[in-house]
Residue frames as qw, qx, qy, qz and C-alpha x, y, z in Angstrom:
[[0.358, -0.922, -0.033, -0.143, -114.97, 49.62, 162.63],
 [0.755, -0.457, 0.198, 0.426, -111.49, 48.36, 163.45],
 [0.589, 0.300, 0.331, 0.674, -110.29, 49.53, 160.03],
 [0.019, 0.867, 0.233, 0.440, -112.01, 52.93, 160.40],
 [0.512, -0.854, 0.087, 0.015, -110.19, 53.38, 163.76],
 [0.498, 0.687, -0.502, 0.166, -106.94, 52.33, 162.07],
 [0.618, -0.542, 0.514, -0.245, -106.52, 49.71, 164.85],
 [0.783, 0.427, -0.440, -0.108, -104.08, 47.25, 163.45],
 [0.138, 0.448, -0.807, 0.359, -102.03, 46.15, 166.47],
 [0.504, -0.229, -0.833, 0.013, -103.03, 43.08, 168.57],
 [0.185, -0.263, -0.614, 0.721, -103.36, 45.10, 171.73],
 [0.285, 0.142, -0.051, -0.947, -105.65, 47.61, 170.08],
 [0.552, -0.099, -0.654, -0.507, -107.89, 44.85, 168.57],
 [0.435, -0.237, -0.822, 0.279, -108.08, 43.03, 171.89],
 [0.040, -0.228, -0.440, 0.867, -108.98, 46.22, 173.78],
 [0.393, 0.068, -0.249, -0.883, -111.71, 47.37, 171.30],
 [0.577, -0.111, -0.705, -0.396, -113.39, 44.00, 171.09],
 [0.659, -0.274, -0.693, 0.100, -113.20, 42.75, 174.64],
 [0.216, 0.029, -0.489, 0.845, -112.47, 45.50, 177.16],
 [0.053, -0.597, -0.763, 0.243, -115.44, 46.38, 179.31],
 [0.030, 0.656, 0.120, -0.744, -115.17, 50.11, 178.40],
 [0.170, 0.302, -0.578, -0.739, -115.46, 49.22, 174.68],
 [0.624, -0.015, -0.525, -0.578, -117.51, 46.56, 172.94],
 [0.427, -0.314, 0.711, -0.462, -117.02, 44.05, 175.72],
 [0.784, 0.203, -0.398, -0.430, -117.75, 41.05, 173.46],
 [0.857, -0.282, 0.423, -0.081, -117.67, 37.38, 174.52],
 [0.047, 0.626, -0.697, -0.345, -114.40, 36.15, 172.83],
 [0.335, -0.030, 0.939, 0.068, -115.44, 32.55, 172.63],
 [0.493, 0.608, 0.570, -0.248, -118.85, 33.30, 171.11],
 [0.315, 0.824, -0.214, -0.420, -117.34, 35.72, 168.59],
 [0.146, -0.449, 0.836, 0.279, -114.76, 33.06, 167.58],
 [0.419, 0.236, 0.876, -0.040, -117.47, 30.50, 167.02],
 [0.444, 0.761, 0.315, -0.352, -119.51, 32.95, 164.94],
 [0.155, 0.755, -0.464, -0.436, -116.54, 33.91, 162.80],
 [0.216, -0.226, 0.929, 0.196, -115.72, 30.19, 162.19],
 [0.473, 0.464, 0.729, -0.174, -119.37, 29.45, 161.26],
 [0.389, 0.816, 0.023, -0.427, -119.48, 32.34, 158.82],
 [0.069, 0.630, -0.673, -0.381, -116.28, 31.21, 157.13],
 [0.392, 0.040, 0.918, 0.038, -117.57, 27.68, 156.79],
 [0.468, 0.652, 0.553, -0.225, -120.57, 29.03, 155.04],
 [0.487, 0.869, 0.009, 0.089, -118.59, 31.47, 152.86],
 [0.830, -0.212, 0.058, 0.512, -114.85, 30.75, 152.73],
 [0.435, 0.357, 0.161, 0.811, -114.21, 34.01, 150.78],
 [0.261, -0.901, -0.323, -0.123, -115.96, 36.28, 153.36],
 [0.518, 0.443, -0.277, 0.677, -113.21, 38.81, 153.75],
 [0.339, -0.695, 0.191, -0.604, -114.63, 40.59, 156.78],
 [0.903, -0.394, 0.076, -0.155, -114.60, 37.29, 158.60],
 [0.861, 0.220, -0.168, 0.427, -111.22, 36.22, 157.26],
 [0.203, 0.642, -0.276, 0.686, -109.82, 39.56, 158.48],
 [0.582, -0.628, 0.196, -0.478, -111.34, 39.20, 161.90],
 [0.978, -0.192, -0.003, 0.078, -109.90, 35.69, 162.24],
 [0.695, 0.409, -0.208, 0.554, -106.52, 36.89, 161.10],
 [0.088, -0.699, 0.246, -0.665, -106.50, 39.79, 163.64],
 [0.779, -0.521, 0.125, -0.326, -107.35, 37.30, 166.38],
 [0.925, 0.136, -0.281, 0.217, -104.47, 34.93, 165.69],
 [0.496, -0.836, 0.233, 0.042, -101.76, 34.88, 168.32],
 [0.785, -0.126, 0.403, 0.453, -99.15, 32.72, 166.54],
 [0.039, 0.744, -0.174, -0.644, -97.20, 35.26, 164.55],
 [0.124, -0.201, 0.790, 0.566, -96.34, 33.10, 161.50],
 [0.154, 0.501, 0.849, 0.059, -99.97, 31.97, 161.24],
 [0.069, 0.803, 0.287, -0.518, -101.09, 35.62, 161.56],
 [0.030, -0.551, 0.454, 0.699, -98.79, 36.74, 158.73],
 [0.100, 0.073, 0.903, 0.411, -100.07, 34.00, 156.46],
 [0.109, 0.624, 0.759, -0.152, -103.62, 34.82, 157.29],
 [0.053, 0.759, 0.051, -0.647, -103.15, 38.51, 156.61],
 [0.048, -0.331, 0.683, 0.650, -101.55, 37.71, 153.26],
 [0.134, 0.304, 0.922, 0.196, -104.48, 35.47, 152.44],
 [0.130, 0.760, 0.491, -0.405, -107.11, 38.13, 153.26],
 [0.048, 0.675, -0.253, -0.692, -105.25, 40.66, 151.08],
 [0.080, -0.132, 0.836, 0.526, -105.00, 38.21, 148.19],
 [0.131, 0.521, 0.843, -0.017, -108.71, 37.44, 148.34],
 [0.124, 0.806, 0.274, -0.510, -109.64, 41.14, 148.41],
 [0.006, -0.540, 0.494, 0.681, -107.37, 41.85, 145.45],
 [0.138, 0.107, 0.921, 0.349, -108.89, 38.93, 143.55],
 [0.115, 0.686, 0.696, -0.179, -112.38, 40.33, 144.18],
 [0.258, 0.354, 0.226, 0.870, -111.36, 43.91, 143.32],
 [0.156, -0.186, 0.154, -0.958, -113.48, 46.94, 144.08],
 [0.639, -0.329, -0.439, -0.540, -116.53, 44.81, 144.57],
 [0.616, -0.191, -0.679, 0.350, -115.18, 43.41, 147.77],
 [0.363, -0.877, -0.252, -0.190, -116.56, 45.15, 150.91],
 [0.663, -0.637, 0.058, 0.389, -113.05, 45.33, 152.37],
 [0.660, 0.460, 0.164, 0.571, -111.32, 46.77, 149.25],
 [0.038, 0.885, -0.034, 0.464, -111.38, 50.37, 150.56],
 [0.588, -0.758, 0.266, -0.090, -109.51, 49.14, 153.70],
 [0.914, 0.247, -0.151, 0.286, -106.64, 47.51, 151.89],
 [0.220, 0.711, -0.375, 0.552, -104.25, 50.21, 153.24],
 [0.568, -0.563, 0.402, -0.446, -105.15, 49.31, 156.80],
 [0.992, -0.058, 0.103, -0.042, -104.73, 45.60, 156.04],
 [0.709, 0.500, -0.267, 0.420, -101.27, 46.19, 154.57],
 [0.090, -0.693, 0.444, -0.562, -100.36, 48.09, 157.76],
 [0.834, -0.370, 0.284, -0.294, -101.56, 45.18, 159.85],
 [0.957, 0.221, -0.058, 0.179, -99.44, 42.91, 157.71],
 [0.421, 0.661, -0.356, 0.509, -96.37, 45.13, 158.02],
 [0.419, -0.639, 0.414, -0.494, -96.78, 45.39, 161.76],
 [0.961, -0.175, 0.173, -0.127, -97.05, 41.52, 162.00],
 [0.802, 0.444, -0.207, 0.341, -93.89, 41.15, 159.87],
 [0.054, 0.732, -0.418, 0.536, -92.06, 43.49, 162.24],
 [0.636, -0.486, 0.422, -0.425, -93.09, 41.39, 165.25],
 [0.984, 0.047, 0.154, -0.077, -92.59, 38.09, 163.53],
 [0.866, 0.295, 0.048, 0.401, -89.37, 38.37, 161.45],
 [0.374, -0.749, 0.064, 0.543, -87.95, 41.81, 162.30],
 [0.525, 0.173, 0.500, 0.667, -87.31, 42.15, 158.50],
 [0.038, 0.610, 0.128, -0.781, -87.52, 45.86, 157.89],
 [0.056, 0.202, -0.601, -0.771, -87.43, 45.57, 154.13],
 [0.124, -0.340, -0.899, -0.249, -90.52, 43.35, 154.06],
 [0.082, -0.663, -0.586, 0.460, -92.39, 45.52, 156.56],
 [0.015, -0.509, 0.132, 0.851, -91.52, 48.66, 154.57],
 [0.070, -0.035, -0.758, -0.647, -92.83, 47.06, 151.39],
 [0.114, -0.577, -0.809, 0.007, -96.18, 46.41, 153.13],
 [0.078, -0.710, -0.300, 0.633, -96.35, 50.04, 154.43],
 [0.001, 0.299, -0.448, -0.842, -95.43, 51.35, 150.94],
 [0.073, -0.298, -0.860, -0.408, -98.26, 49.20, 149.52],
 [0.089, -0.658, -0.640, 0.387, -100.60, 50.80, 152.05],
 [0.047, -0.616, 0.018, 0.786, -99.62, 54.26, 150.76],
 [0.008, -0.016, 0.719, 0.695, -100.13, 53.14, 147.11],
 [0.140, -0.516, -0.823, -0.193, -103.78, 52.40, 148.00],
 [0.250, -0.905, -0.344, 0.000, -104.26, 55.37, 150.25],
 [0.526, 0.504, -0.181, 0.661, -101.61, 58.12, 149.77],
 [0.190, -0.556, 0.354, -0.728, -102.65, 59.98, 152.94],
 [0.847, -0.350, -0.388, -0.096, -102.50, 57.31, 155.61],
 [0.185, -0.826, 0.392, -0.361, -100.94, 58.55, 158.90],
 [0.876, -0.343, 0.333, -0.057, -100.46, 55.01, 160.41],
 [0.899, 0.313, 0.085, 0.295, -98.43, 53.87, 157.41],
 [0.316, 0.797, -0.230, 0.460, -96.22, 56.98, 157.54],
 [0.504, -0.721, 0.366, -0.303, -95.72, 56.60, 161.28],
 [0.931, -0.182, 0.312, 0.057, -94.71, 52.98, 160.92],
 [0.731, 0.559, -0.047, 0.390, -92.31, 53.82, 158.08],
 [0.013, -0.834, 0.341, -0.434, -90.71, 56.39, 160.33],
 [0.763, -0.520, 0.329, -0.198, -90.55, 53.84, 163.12],
 [0.953, 0.178, 0.135, 0.202, -88.77, 51.38, 160.82],
 [0.549, 0.690, -0.118, 0.458, -86.21, 54.05, 159.96],
 [0.446, -0.876, 0.134, -0.126, -85.25, 54.98, 163.52],
 [0.715, -0.502, 0.443, 0.199, -82.40, 52.57, 163.76],
 [0.764, 0.332, 0.402, 0.380, -81.46, 52.63, 160.04],
 [0.392, 0.338, 0.194, 0.834, -81.19, 56.18, 158.87],
 [0.144, -0.515, -0.491, 0.688, -81.85, 59.13, 161.27],
 [0.112, 0.231, -0.181, -0.949, -82.52, 61.83, 158.59],
 [0.330, -0.179, -0.755, -0.538, -85.10, 59.64, 156.93],
 [0.322, -0.455, -0.789, 0.258, -86.75, 58.88, 160.23],
 [0.056, -0.423, -0.275, 0.862, -86.92, 62.63, 161.13],
 [0.212, 0.055, -0.478, -0.851, -88.46, 63.43, 157.69],
 [0.365, -0.273, -0.833, -0.312, -91.08, 60.74, 158.13],
 [0.260, -0.496, -0.684, 0.467, -92.09, 61.72, 161.64],
 [0.054, 0.329, 0.036, -0.942, -92.47, 65.35, 160.49],
 [0.305, -0.053, -0.640, -0.704, -94.56, 64.14, 157.57],
 [0.324, -0.401, -0.855, 0.060, -96.69, 62.09, 159.95],
 [0.142, -0.478, -0.473, 0.726, -97.25, 65.03, 162.32],
 [0.152, 0.268, -0.201, -0.930, -98.24, 67.37, 159.38],
 [0.393, -0.050, -0.690, -0.606, -100.62, 64.89, 157.85],
 [0.308, -0.316, -0.879, 0.181, -102.18, 63.23, 160.93],
 [0.339, -0.792, -0.309, -0.402, -105.23, 64.76, 162.71],
 [0.064, -0.675, 0.436, -0.591, -104.16, 66.78, 165.75],
 [0.660, -0.419, 0.430, -0.452, -105.55, 64.24, 168.13],
 [0.845, 0.249, -0.457, -0.120, -104.23, 61.15, 166.39],
 [0.835, -0.547, 0.003, -0.053, -103.03, 58.60, 168.96],
 [0.868, -0.014, 0.026, 0.496, -99.46, 58.40, 167.83],
 [0.228, 0.872, -0.009, 0.433, -98.71, 62.14, 167.72],
 [0.483, -0.818, 0.297, -0.093, -97.13, 62.25, 171.21],
 [0.899, -0.114, 0.321, 0.275, -94.99, 59.28, 170.26],
 [0.633, 0.616, 0.142, 0.446, -93.74, 61.11, 167.15],
 [0.054, -0.928, 0.183, -0.319, -92.74, 64.25, 169.11],
 [0.727, -0.592, 0.346, 0.032, -90.87, 62.10, 171.67],
 [0.877, 0.146, 0.290, 0.355, -89.02, 60.27, 168.92],
 [0.419, 0.807, 0.037, 0.415, -88.08, 63.51, 167.27],
 [0.380, -0.877, 0.258, -0.140, -86.58, 64.73, 170.53],
 [0.801, -0.369, 0.435, 0.184, -84.39, 61.67, 170.77],
 [0.765, 0.437, 0.292, 0.372, -83.44, 61.72, 167.09],
 [0.219, 0.903, -0.088, 0.358, -82.37, 65.36, 167.17],
 [0.589, -0.730, 0.346, -0.032, -80.46, 64.53, 170.43],
 [0.903, -0.005, 0.323, 0.282, -78.48, 61.99, 168.36],
 [0.511, 0.704, 0.045, 0.491, -77.18, 64.87, 166.21],
 [0.374, 0.143, -0.396, 0.826, -75.74, 67.83, 168.03],
 [0.258, -0.688, -0.658, 0.167, -78.03, 68.76, 170.90],
 [0.231, -0.541, -0.113, 0.801, -76.56, 72.23, 171.27],
 [0.020, 0.076, -0.484, -0.872, -77.35, 73.01, 167.64],
 [0.299, -0.348, -0.763, -0.454, -80.74, 71.44, 167.74],
 [0.058, -0.131, -0.650, 0.747, -81.77, 73.01, 171.01],
 [0.410, 0.137, 0.067, -0.899, -84.85, 74.89, 169.77],
 [0.625, 0.044, -0.621, -0.471, -86.18, 71.87, 167.91],
 [0.410, -0.071, -0.864, 0.283, -85.66, 69.61, 170.91],
 [0.098, 0.166, 0.520, -0.832, -87.36, 71.97, 173.27],
 [0.497, 0.122, -0.223, -0.829, -90.26, 72.43, 170.79],
 [0.651, 0.005, -0.690, -0.316, -90.89, 68.77, 170.26],
 [0.284, -0.080, -0.829, 0.475, -90.48, 67.87, 173.94],
 [0.255, 0.175, 0.359, -0.881, -93.11, 70.54, 174.92],
 [0.615, 0.145, -0.323, -0.704, -95.40, 69.38, 172.14],
 [0.491, -0.009, -0.871, 0.001, -94.97, 65.74, 173.19],
 [0.088, -0.188, -0.751, 0.626, -96.02, 66.58, 176.74],
 [0.386, 0.202, 0.097, -0.895, -98.87, 68.81, 175.64],
 [0.642, 0.112, -0.495, -0.574, -100.32, 66.23, 173.21],
 [0.405, -0.027, -0.894, 0.190, -99.79, 63.44, 175.70],
 [0.143, 0.195, 0.595, -0.767, -101.85, 65.38, 178.36],
 [0.538, 0.272, -0.021, -0.798, -104.60, 65.89, 175.75],
 [0.223, 0.123, -0.935, -0.247, -104.52, 62.16, 174.74],
 [0.735, -0.246, -0.168, -0.609, -107.92, 60.53, 174.88],
 [0.562, -0.468, 0.615, -0.296, -107.97, 58.00, 177.75],
 [0.927, 0.100, 0.349, -0.095, -108.38, 54.96, 175.51],
 [0.621, 0.719, -0.304, 0.077, -105.41, 55.75, 173.31],
 [0.891, -0.088, -0.266, 0.357, -102.14, 53.80, 174.06],
 [0.414, -0.873, 0.130, 0.221, -99.65, 55.34, 176.50],
 [0.455, 0.753, -0.456, 0.134, -96.21, 56.28, 175.28],
 [0.897, -0.137, -0.343, 0.242, -93.81, 53.63, 176.54],
 [0.473, -0.858, 0.098, 0.175, -91.53, 54.69, 179.43],
 [0.723, -0.111, 0.335, 0.593, -88.50, 53.70, 177.33],
 [0.367, 0.609, 0.365, 0.600, -89.48, 56.29, 174.74],
 [0.226, -0.940, -0.129, -0.222, -90.27, 59.06, 177.27],
 [0.695, -0.631, 0.126, 0.322, -87.15, 58.36, 179.33],
 [0.657, 0.123, 0.306, 0.678, -84.87, 58.69, 176.33],
 [0.149, 0.752, 0.283, 0.576, -86.51, 61.93, 175.28],
 [0.438, -0.894, -0.088, -0.044, -86.40, 63.34, 178.89],
 [0.729, -0.373, 0.172, 0.547, -82.65, 62.60, 179.12],
 [0.477, 0.380, 0.319, 0.726, -82.07, 64.56, 175.91],
 [0.151, -0.861, -0.291, -0.390, -84.26, 67.38, 177.15],
 [0.647, -0.735, -0.038, 0.199, -82.41, 67.52, 180.48],
 [0.705, -0.089, 0.231, 0.665, -79.08, 67.52, 178.70],
 [0.285, 0.582, 0.314, 0.694, -80.11, 70.44, 176.51],
 [0.332, -0.883, -0.228, -0.240, -81.51, 72.41, 179.41],
 [0.724, -0.556, 0.050, 0.405, -78.16, 72.03, 181.25],
 [0.594, 0.114, 0.284, 0.744, -76.35, 73.68, 178.27],
 [0.022, 0.507, 0.032, -0.861, -76.13, 77.40, 177.44],
 [0.595, 0.669, 0.380, -0.233, -78.53, 78.53, 174.67],
 [0.261, -0.281, 0.560, 0.734, -77.15, 78.65, 171.09],
 [0.516, 0.400, -0.174, -0.737, -78.76, 79.48, 167.76],
 [0.753, 0.141, 0.632, -0.116, -80.66, 76.56, 166.26],
 [0.080, -0.293, 0.687, 0.660, -79.42, 75.49, 162.81],
 [0.694, 0.220, -0.138, -0.672, -81.87, 74.83, 159.97],
 [0.863, 0.000, 0.478, -0.164, -83.09, 71.36, 159.37]]
């Protein structure tokens, strides 16, 4: 279920499993059940994955995610988690970002996700996120690719529009006026339509975008150049 929902971040896993508006499971009992199942079957990849997603120590979590992926690859298509390899690679990449901040290793994990599942909105979004502080044109292309391939109500669509506002603002805001206004309006619209259990866009992201928007609105209108 976590893989089907593309829930790979620790906050998402915690909310889905334990929040009272979701499954509202008993964390201690679930932990004991997972440990018991792994003792009985050390190669049970569903249980290995659940244990990996639960780990709070980042280095341990990265090692655990790598181990799950290795076991699944050894089993091949007969493994019940094989079809979710892309999601596991995304979880690994996200863990690497939080643990080591090594963009090259994280990007390798996200690229592996796309090798197993070429249309994977989460992987594309995370690649775009990695590119934000590295190469603006690449980040812009990837956020556009994410928006065009993700379902309309996908939980990171508002985030992508806000990021595009900020990224276009780093170029020439007067030249990119139409694009900035479009993505800011789309960010607010998709944010209003966001399902209540989807993550809020951080205030840092919205504040940056709002400043760009206000700067553009204070300037006279000019023709928008092509991308």
